[in-house]
C-alpha positions, 0 to 999 in steps of 0.5 A: 500500500505504501509503495502505491502511495509513493508511486502516485506521488512520484508520478504526480511530481514527474508530471508537474516537472514535465509540465513546468519544463515544457512551459518554461525551459525554451524561453528561459534559455533564449532569454538567458542567451540574449541577456548574456549577449547584451552584457558581453563586451563585443570588443573582447576577443576571448569571450564566446558563447559558441559551443563549437568554439568552446569544443576547440574547433576554429571554424564556426558557421555563426562567426560574429553573430554573438558579437553582432547581437552585443553591438546591436544592444549597445546601439552600434548598428553599423558595427553590428551589421559588419560583425554579422548581417543577421545579428539584428534579425536574430534579436527580432526572431528570438524576441518574437519566439519568446513572446509566442511562448508567453502567449502559448503559456497564457492561453494554456493557463486561460484554458485551464482556468476556464475548464476548472470553472465549469 
C-alpha cells in the first residue's frame, strides 16, 4: 500500500516537472542567451558563447553573430551589421519566439482556468 502511495506521488511530481519544463525551459534559455549577449563586451576577443568554439574547433558557421547581437544592444548598428548581417534579425526572431511562448503559456493557463470553472 505504501509503495502505491509513493508511486502516485512520484508520478504526480514527474508530471508537474514535465509540465513546468515544457512551459518554461525554451524561453528561459533564449532569454538567458540574449541577456548574456547584451552584457558581453563585443570588443573582447576571448569571450564566446559558441559551443563549437568552446569544443576547440576554429571554424564556426555563426562567426560574429554573438558579437553582432552585443553591438546591436549597445546601439552600434553599423558595427553590428559588419560583425554579422543577421545579428539584428536574430534579436527580432528570438524576441518574437519568446513572446509566442508567453502567449502559448497564457492561453494554456486561460484554458485551464476556464475548464476548472465549469
